[in-house]
C-alpha positions as CSV (number, residue, x, y, z in Angstrom):
1,M,85.9,97.4,70.7
2,D,86.1,100.7,72.6
3,T,87.5,100.6,76.1
4,K,84.7,99.9,78.6
5,Y,84.6,101.3,82.1
6,I,83.0,99.7,85.2
7,F,82.7,102.0,88.2
8,V,82.3,100.2,91.6
9,T,81.1,102.2,94.5
10,G,79.9,101.4,98.0
11,G,77.2,102.6,100.3
12,V,75.7,102.2,103.9
13,V,78.9,101.0,105.6
14,S,82.5,100.3,104.6
15,S,84.2,96.9,104.5
16,L,81.4,95.3,102.4
17,G,83.9,93.7,100.0
18,K,84.1,96.1,97.0
19,G,87.6,94.7,96.3
20,I,86.3,91.2,96.2
21,I,83.4,92.2,93.9
22,S,85.7,94.2,91.6
23,A,88.1,91.2,91.5
24,S,85.2,88.8,90.8
25,I,83.9,91.0,87.9
26,G,87.5,91.0,86.5
27,K,87.7,87.2,86.7
28,L,84.4,86.7,85.1
29,L,85.2,89.0,82.2
30,Q,88.6,87.3,81.8
31,A,86.8,84.0,81.5
32,R,84.8,85.4,78.6
33,G,88.1,86.3,76.8
34,Y,88.3,90.0,77.6
35,K,91.4,91.8,78.7
36,V,90.9,93.5,82.1
37,T,92.6,96.1,84.2
38,I,91.5,97.1,87.7
39,Q,92.2,100.4,89.4
40,K,91.7,101.4,93.1
41,F,90.9,105.0,93.9
42,D,91.4,105.8,97.6
43,P,90.0,109.0,99.0
44,Y,92.6,109.5,101.8
45,I,95.2,112.2,101.4
46,N,98.3,110.1,102.0
47,I,100.3,109.8,98.8
48,D,100.3,106.0,99.3
49,P,99.6,103.6,102.2
50,G,103.3,103.0,102.7
51,T,103.4,104.9,106.0
52,L,100.0,103.9,107.3
53,N,99.7,101.8,110.4
54,P,98.6,98.3,109.5
55,Y,96.0,98.5,112.3
56,E,94.3,101.2,110.3
57,H,94.6,99.9,106.8
58,G,95.8,96.3,106.8
59,E,98.8,95.2,104.9
60,C,100.6,97.4,102.4
61,Y,100.7,95.6,99.1
62,V,103.7,96.3,96.7
63,T,103.5,96.2,92.9
64,E,106.2,94.9,90.6
65,D,107.3,98.4,89.7
66,G,107.8,99.2,93.4
67,F,104.7,101.2,94.4
68,E,103.1,100.8,97.8
69,T,99.4,100.2,97.5
70,D,96.1,99.2,99.1
71,L,95.6,95.5,100.0
72,D,92.8,95.3,97.5
73,L,95.4,95.1,94.7
74,G,96.4,91.8,96.3
75,H,92.8,90.6,95.7
76,Y,93.0,91.8,92.1
77,E,96.2,89.9,91.4
78,R,95.2,86.7,93.3
79,F,91.8,86.5,91.4
80,T,92.9,87.6,87.9
81,G,96.6,86.8,87.7
82,I,97.3,90.3,86.3
83,R,100.4,92.1,87.5
84,T,99.5,95.6,88.8
85,T,101.6,98.7,88.6
86,R,101.6,102.2,90.2
87,D,98.9,103.1,87.7
88,N,96.5,100.7,89.3
89,S,96.5,102.6,92.6
90,V,95.5,106.3,93.0
91,T,94.9,108.3,96.2
92,T,93.5,111.8,96.7
93,G,97.0,112.7,97.9
94,R,98.5,111.8,94.5
95,I,95.8,113.7,92.7
96,Y,96.3,116.9,94.7
97,K,100.0,116.7,94.5
98,T,100.0,116.4,90.8
99,V,97.6,119.4,90.4
100,I,99.6,121.5,92.9
101,D,102.9,120.6,91.2
102,R,101.4,121.7,87.8
103,E,100.2,124.9,89.3
104,R,103.6,125.7,90.7
105,H,105.1,124.9,87.3
106,G,102.7,127.4,85.7
107,D,100.8,124.8,83.6
108,Y,97.5,126.4,84.4
109,L,98.6,129.9,83.2
110,G,97.5,131.7,86.4
111,K,94.0,130.3,86.6
112,T,92.3,129.8,89.9
113,I,92.7,126.1,90.8
114,Q,89.4,124.5,92.0
115,V,88.1,121.0,92.8
116,V,86.0,121.3,89.7
117,P,87.3,121.2,87.1
118,H,91.0,120.7,88.0
119,I,90.9,118.0,90.6
120,T,88.0,116.1,88.8
121,D,89.8,116.5,85.5
122,E,92.9,114.9,87.0
123,I,90.8,112.0,88.4
124,K,89.3,111.5,85.0
125,R,92.7,111.6,83.3
126,R,93.9,108.8,85.6
127,M,90.8,106.7,84.9
128,L,91.0,107.3,81.1
129,G,94.8,106.9,81.1
130,S,94.4,103.1,81.1
131,Q,92.8,103.1,77.6
132,G,94.5,100.6,75.4
133,R,95.7,98.6,78.3
134,G,92.5,96.6,78.6
135,A,89.1,96.1,77.0
136,F,87.5,96.6,80.4
137,I,88.8,99.0,83.1
138,I,87.3,98.4,86.5
139,C,87.5,101.5,88.8
140,E,86.9,100.8,92.4
141,I,86.2,103.9,94.6
142,G,87.3,103.4,98.2
143,G,85.2,104.6,101.1
144,T,81.4,105.0,101.3
145,I,78.9,107.2,99.5
146,G,78.4,110.4,101.5
147,D,82.0,110.6,102.7
148,I,83.3,114.1,102.2
149,E,86.6,112.8,100.8
150,S,85.0,110.8,98.0
151,A,82.9,113.7,96.5
152,P,85.4,114.7,93.8
153,F,85.6,111.0,92.6
154,M,81.8,110.9,92.5
155,E,81.7,114.1,90.4
156,A,84.3,112.6,88.0
157,I,82.2,109.5,87.6
158,R,79.1,111.5,87.0
159,Q,80.9,113.4,84.2
160,L,82.4,110.2,82.7
161,R,79.0,108.4,82.7
162,W,77.6,111.1,80.4
163,E,80.8,111.4,78.2
164,L,81.2,107.6,77.7
165,G,77.5,106.7,77.3
166,R,77.1,102.9,77.0
167,N,80.8,102.4,77.4
168,A,80.4,102.9,81.2
169,V,78.3,101.3,83.9
170,C,78.1,101.9,87.6
171,V,77.9,98.9,90.0
172,H,76.9,100.0,93.5
173,L,77.5,97.7,96.5
174,T,75.2,98.2,99.5
175,Y,74.2,96.5,102.7
176,V,70.9,94.8,103.6
177,P,70.9,94.3,107.4
178,Y,69.0,91.6,109.2
179,L,67.2,92.6,112.4
180,K,67.1,89.6,114.6
181,A,64.4,91.0,117.0
182,A,62.0,91.6,114.1
183,D,63.3,88.6,112.1
184,E,63.4,90.8,109.0
185,L,65.8,92.0,106.3
186,K,65.7,95.8,105.8
187,T,66.2,97.4,102.4
188,K,65.8,101.0,103.6
189,P,69.6,101.6,104.1
190,T,70.1,100.5,100.4
191,Q,67.3,102.8,99.3
192,H,68.9,105.8,101.1
193,S,72.3,104.9,99.7
194,V,71.0,104.8,96.1
195,K,69.1,108.1,96.8
196,E,72.3,109.8,97.9
197,L,74.1,108.5,94.8
198,Q,71.3,109.7,92.6
199,G,71.6,113.1,94.4
200,M,75.2,113.3,93.1
201,G,73.9,112.8,89.6
202,I,74.7,109.0,89.3
203,Q,72.1,106.4,88.6
204,P,73.5,102.9,89.4
205,D,73.1,100.4,86.7
206,I,73.6,97.3,88.9
207,L,73.1,96.8,92.6
208,V,75.1,94.2,94.6
209,L,73.3,93.6,97.9
210,R,75.7,92.5,100.7
211,T,73.7,90.3,103.0
212,E,74.1,87.6,105.7
213,R,70.7,86.1,104.8
214,H,69.3,84.9,101.4
215,L,67.1,87.5,99.7
216,D,64.0,86.1,97.8
217,D,62.8,87.5,94.5
218,T,60.1,89.6,96.3
219,M,62.8,91.6,98.2
220,R,65.0,91.9,95.1
221,L,62.0,93.3,93.2
222,K,61.3,95.8,95.9
223,V,64.9,97.1,95.7
224,A,64.7,97.2,91.9
225,S,61.4,99.2,92.0
226,F,62.6,101.7,94.6
227,C,66.0,102.2,93.1
228,N,65.1,102.4,89.3
229,V,67.2,99.3,88.5
230,D,66.2,96.3,86.4
231,L,65.4,93.1,88.4
232,E,68.1,91.1,86.6
233,C,70.6,93.8,87.7
234,V,69.9,93.3,91.4
235,V,72.4,90.7,92.6
236,Q,73.0,89.5,96.1
237,S,76.4,88.8,97.7
238,E,75.7,86.4,100.6
239,D,78.3,85.2,103.1
240,M,80.3,82.5,101.5
241,P,82.6,79.8,103.0
242,S,85.4,81.4,101.1
243,I,86.0,84.6,99.1
244,Y,86.9,82.4,96.2
245,E,83.3,81.2,95.9
246,V,82.2,84.8,95.1
247,P,83.0,84.8,91.4
248,V,81.0,81.6,90.9
249,S,78.0,83.1,92.9
250,M,78.2,86.3,90.8
251,Q,78.3,84.3,87.6
252,R,75.4,82.1,88.7
253,Q,73.3,85.2,89.2
254,G,74.3,86.7,85.9
255,L,76.3,89.7,87.0
256,D,78.8,89.6,84.1
257,A,75.9,89.0,81.7
258,A,74.1,92.0,83.0
259,I,77.2,94.2,82.6
260,L,77.6,93.1,79.0
261,R,73.9,93.7,78.2
262,K,74.0,97.2,79.7
263,M,77.0,98.0,77.4
264,G,75.3,96.5,74.3
265,I,77.7,93.6,74.0
266,P,76.5,90.2,73.0
267,V,76.4,87.9,76.0
268,G,77.1,84.6,74.4
269,E,77.5,81.3,76.3
270,T,78.5,81.3,80.0
271,P,82.1,80.2,80.3
272,A,82.8,77.0,82.2
273,M,85.8,78.3,84.3
274,K,87.0,74.8,84.7
275,P,90.3,75.6,86.5
276,W,88.5,77.8,89.0
277,H,85.9,75.1,89.7
278,T,88.7,72.5,90.1
279,F,90.3,74.7,92.7
280,L,87.0,75.1,94.5
281,D,86.5,71.4,94.5
282,M,90.0,70.9,96.1
283,Q,89.2,73.5,98.7
284,R,85.9,71.8,99.6
285,N,87.6,68.4,99.9
286,A,90.6,69.7,101.9
287,T,89.5,68.7,105.4
288,T,92.7,67.5,107.1
289,E,94.2,70.4,109.0
290,V,97.8,71.5,109.3
291,H,98.5,74.0,112.1
292,I,100.9,76.9,111.3
293,A,101.8,79.7,113.6
294,L,102.2,83.3,112.4
295,V,104.7,85.0,114.8
296,G,104.2,88.7,114.4
297,K,103.2,91.9,116.2
298,Y,100.0,92.9,114.4
299,D,97.0,91.0,115.9
300,L,94.9,91.9,112.9
301,Q,94.0,89.5,110.1
302,D,94.4,92.0,107.3
303,A,97.9,93.0,108.5
304,Y,99.3,89.7,107.0
305,K,96.5,89.2,104.4
306,S,98.7,88.1,101.5
307,I,100.7,85.7,103.7
308,R,97.5,84.2,105.1
309,E,96.0,83.7,101.6
310,S,99.3,82.3,100.3
311,L,99.3,79.7,103.0
312,N,95.6,78.9,102.5
313,L,96.2,78.5,98.7
314,A,99.3,76.3,99.3
315,G,97.3,74.2,101.7
316,I,94.5,73.6,99.3
317,Y,96.9,72.5,96.5
318,N,98.5,70.2,99.0
319,K,95.0,68.8,99.8
320,V,94.9,70.1,103.4
321,K,93.3,73.1,105.2
322,A,95.9,75.5,106.7
323,R,94.8,76.4,110.2
324,L,96.6,79.6,111.0
325,H,97.3,80.7,114.6
326,F,98.5,84.2,115.4
327,V,101.3,84.3,118.0
328,N,102.0,87.8,119.4
329,S,105.8,88.2,119.3
330,E,105.7,90.7,122.1
331,E,104.6,87.9,124.4
332,V,107.1,85.3,123.3
333,T,109.9,84.6,125.8
334,T,112.5,81.9,126.3
335,E,110.3,80.6,129.2
336,N,107.0,80.3,127.3
337,V,108.1,79.8,123.6
338,A,107.5,76.0,123.8
339,K,104.0,76.5,125.1
340,Q,103.3,79.3,122.5
341,L,104.3,77.0,119.6
342,E,102.9,73.8,121.0
343,G,101.2,71.7,118.4
344,M,102.4,73.8,115.4
345,A,103.6,71.8,112.4
346,G,105.3,74.9,111.0
347,V,106.1,78.6,111.9
348,V,106.1,81.7,109.8
349,I,108.1,84.6,111.2
350,C,106.3,87.6,109.8
351,P,107.6,90.8,108.3
352,G,107.2,94.3,109.8
353,F,109.0,97.5,110.7
354,G,110.3,98.8,114.0
355,Q,111.8,97.3,117.1
356,R,108.6,96.3,118.9
357,G,108.3,92.5,119.1
358,I,111.6,91.6,117.5
359,E,113.1,89.8,120.5
360,G,110.1,87.4,120.5
361,K,110.7,86.7,116.9
362,I,114.4,85.9,117.7
363,V,113.3,83.6,120.5
364,A,110.9,81.8,118.2
365,A,113.6,81.5,115.5
366,E,116.0,79.9,118.0
367,Y,113.4,77.5,119.2
368,C,112.4,76.4,115.7
369,R,116.1,76.0,114.7
370,T,117.1,74.0,117.7
371,H,113.9,71.8,117.6
372,D,113.9,71.4,113.8
373,V,110.5,73.0,113.3
374,P,109.8,73.9,109.7
375,T,110.2,77.7,109.6
376,F,109.6,80.4,107.0
377,G,111.0,83.9,107.7
378,I,109.8,86.7,105.4
379,C,111.6,90.0,105.1
380,L,112.1,91.2,108.8
381,G,111.4,87.5,109.7
382,M,114.4,86.4,107.7
383,Q,116.6,89.1,109.3
384,M,115.6,87.9,112.8
385,M,116.7,84.3,111.8
386,V,120.0,85.8,110.7
387,I,120.4,87.7,114.0
388,E,119.5,84.7,116.1
389,F,122.1,82.5,114.2
390,A,124.8,85.1,114.8
391,R,124.0,85.3,118.6
392,N,123.7,81.6,119.3
393,V,125.9,79.9,116.7
394,L,128.5,82.4,115.5
395,G,129.1,83.6,119.1
396,Y,128.2,87.3,118.7
397,P,125.8,87.9,121.6
398,D,125.3,91.5,120.7
399,A,124.5,90.8,117.0
400,N,121.6,92.9,115.8
401,S,120.4,95.1,113.0
402,S,121.8,98.6,112.9
403,E,118.1,99.7,112.6
404,M,117.4,98.2,116.1
405,S,120.7,99.0,117.8
406,A,123.2,101.6,116.7
407,E,125.6,100.4,119.4
408,T,126.0,96.8,118.2
409,Q,129.5,95.7,117.3
410,H,128.1,93.1,115.0
411,P,125.5,94.6,112.6
412,V,124.8,91.5,110.7
413,I,121.8,93.4,109.2
414,D,122.8,96.9,108.0
415,L,122.2,99.6,105.5
416,M,124.2,99.6,102.3
417,E,126.7,102.5,102.1
418,E,124.8,104.4,99.4
419,Q,121.7,104.3,101.7
420,K,123.2,105.9,104.8
421,N,123.0,109.5,103.8
422,V,119.4,109.4,102.6
423,T,117.1,111.0,105.1
424,N,113.5,111.2,103.7
425,M,111.2,108.4,104.8
426,G,111.0,105.7,102.1
427,G,114.1,107.1,100.3
428,T,116.2,104.1,101.3
429,M,113.6,101.5,100.6
430,R,114.2,98.7,98.2
431,L,110.8,98.4,96.6
432,G,109.4,96.3,93.7
433,A,110.7,93.3,91.8
434,Y,114.4,92.4,91.7
435,D,116.3,89.4,90.3
436,C,117.6,86.6,92.6
437,Q,119.8,83.8,91.4
438,L,119.4,80.6,93.2
439,R,122.2,78.2,94.2
440,E,121.9,74.8,92.5
441,G,121.1,72.1,94.9
442,S,119.6,74.4,97.5
443,R,116.1,73.7,98.9
444,A,114.9,77.0,97.6
445,A,116.0,76.2,94.1
446,A,114.3,72.8,94.3
447,A,111.0,74.4,95.4
448,Y,111.0,76.8,92.4
449,A,112.1,74.1,90.0
450,A,109.4,71.7,91.2
451,T,106.6,74.1,90.0
452,G,108.2,75.1,86.7
453,L,107.7,78.8,87.6
454,S,111.4,79.7,87.0
455,T,113.6,79.5,83.9
456,P,117.3,78.6,83.8
457,R,119.5,81.6,83.2
458,P,123.2,82.2,82.5
459,T,125.4,81.4,85.5
460,R,126.9,84.2,87.5
461,K,130.5,83.7,88.4
462,G,131.1,82.2,91.8
463,L,127.5,81.2,92.4
464,G,127.3,78.0,90.4
465,E,124.5,76.8,88.2
466,G,121.1,77.9,89.3
467,L,117.7,79.5,88.4
468,L,117.0,83.2,88.1
469,I,113.8,84.3,89.8
470,R,112.3,87.7,90.2
471,E,110.5,88.7,93.5
472,R,109.1,91.8,95.1
473,H,110.7,93.7,98.0
474,R,109.7,96.1,100.7
475,H,112.5,96.8,103.1
476,R,115.4,99.1,103.9
477,Y,118.1,97.0,105.7
478,E,120.2,94.2,104.1
479,F,122.2,91.2,105.1
480,N,125.7,92.4,105.9
481,N,128.0,90.7,103.4
482,Q,131.0,91.1,105.7
483,Y,129.7,88.1,107.6
484,K,128.7,85.9,104.7
485,E,131.7,83.6,105.0
486,D,131.1,83.1,108.7
487,Y,127.5,82.1,108.0
488,E,128.4,79.7,105.2
489,A,131.1,78.0,107.4
490,A,128.7,77.6,110.3
491,G,125.9,76.1,108.2
492,M,123.5,78.9,107.3
493,H,123.9,79.2,103.5
494,C,123.2,82.2,101.4
495,V,121.5,80.5,98.5
496,G,119.8,83.4,96.8
497,I,121.8,86.4,95.6
498,N,120.8,89.5,93.7
499,P,123.3,89.4,90.8
500,A,123.3,93.2,90.2
501,A,124.2,94.3,93.8
502,D,125.5,91.0,95.3
503,L,122.8,91.3,98.0
504,V,121.7,88.2,100.0
505,E,118.1,87.4,99.2
506,I,117.6,83.9,100.6
507,V,119.2,82.0,103.5
508,E,118.6,78.4,104.5
509,I,120.0,75.7,106.8
510,P,120.1,72.6,104.6
511,T,120.6,70.2,107.6
512,L,117.1,71.1,108.9
513,R,113.8,69.9,107.5
514,W,112.8,73.3,106.2
515,Y,114.4,76.5,107.6
516,I,114.4,79.2,104.9
517,G,114.3,83.0,105.1
518,T,113.7,85.4,102.2
519,Q,114.5,89.0,102.1
520,F,111.7,89.5,99.5
521,H,107.9,89.0,99.9
522,P,106.9,85.8,98.0
523,E,103.3,86.2,99.2
524,Y,102.8,89.1,96.7
525,A,103.2,86.6,93.8
526,S,100.8,83.9,94.9
527,T,97.6,83.6,93.0
528,V,94.6,81.3,93.1
529,L,95.6,79.3,90.0
530,H,99.4,79.6,90.6
531,P,100.3,79.3,94.3
532,H,103.8,80.4,95.1
533,P,106.4,77.6,95.1
534,L,108.0,78.4,98.4
535,F,104.7,78.3,100.2
536,M,103.9,75.1,98.4
537,S,107.1,73.5,99.5
538,F,106.8,74.8,103.1
539,V,103.2,73.5,103.6
540,K,104.2,70.2,102.0
541,V,106.9,69.7,104.6
542,C,104.6,70.8,107.4
543,I,102.1,68.1,106.5
544,N,104.7,65.4,107.0
545,V,106.0,66.7,110.4
């Protein structure tokens, strides 16, 4: 079968859920036995979202090969279980940089470089470059129809629609608002959005109508008639109790069947998706709540999207509902920490960059350690646990990260020597998946072994028997190995080590119920059908507090 392309665009307003729809389409096609790849094309000029403020763009998601990407790739992975790479995320900045670099290299033989054909050809090359990797390539275009930044992407899609024929379809997601005063749903914004898309030379094959109210067949027929779309190809995306209900809703309305018919592919029987329905049943039956605090500095749900979803998934598989409470670390003090964390069964000390809010995280870590509150520190959160232990147990009151304090005499978190002379932003980052060998008998090793997601590997000298895992990183500073013996002797054990560089990846205090910090980001590897073992273990302990 030739490679098939599904272009997903959005209109009227942003934040309608193109990523969820793209991931849902991918899941439905997977259930039919097809191989799927999903790409995100973002119109902004940044090379990647690595330096974007989380308040503007939510979390930065990291692929296994170490590329910083849009959070939608997290949805793709959680829904489909595929492992994304740098090829799954493309920005306008990357497109223009590639074209300009080629021009400087002389590849265009002195021709005038223009948006059409050079920029559009590079966009098409990226879209077509996935051929052979999947039977279906889903290309989600960020932004909204009419945005000046997205025009080259629309032109590339227009050209590909003609070149690929029935091997390509366009799915357009729009908004149908409800006017309370008139007690009416309005389709006019959708009609204008489709008209604008048609003005760019693209006729949508399928419309997904985002709505807060159910649309009857009369309204769907109206949209189909005005927009030149078959009635069966007008699908509604209503508000759902959970984003994980969306694939089932799309399947019920025949979205995947409509895509196959448009491409001339036999539809066949609708797959049962039993594992997915089993998960949804567990989600609906999980009514007992476990309260978990997220101690961080970004008061924005999307800033910790993967952590939130990992906790939610682990809660469902532990037959409870994880009720998450954001605690602003800038407001946490020694005097109010008990009040801030009151009623919490567990605490996650969140990742981040920069000095703002770190002292509150350190205070929270001390409170949790001294009151035996189950605690999970991730990346910077793990580093704050290490600093707190140095200050209050090892007796180094000025202990800190050299990132936060150049004057500290005890940089328990520091740059590696080879990093210290690199000056470009991002050049010192450890990004992507790295090996980590777990100490036998540690709580971390028990968590991984309990789920069967790790495989025993050869023992590294001096570490003892253990499992080798592979997790994704996004950080610059490391645990300072000069202090490792001090930590071990005082009760904080370094139970996860990168065998290639001897870097500390996991610390834990085994005398406490659950007090673990990871230098890596386990949340990136948690999916709907395979929740991450550390989150599973953490939530399980929180339930029994």
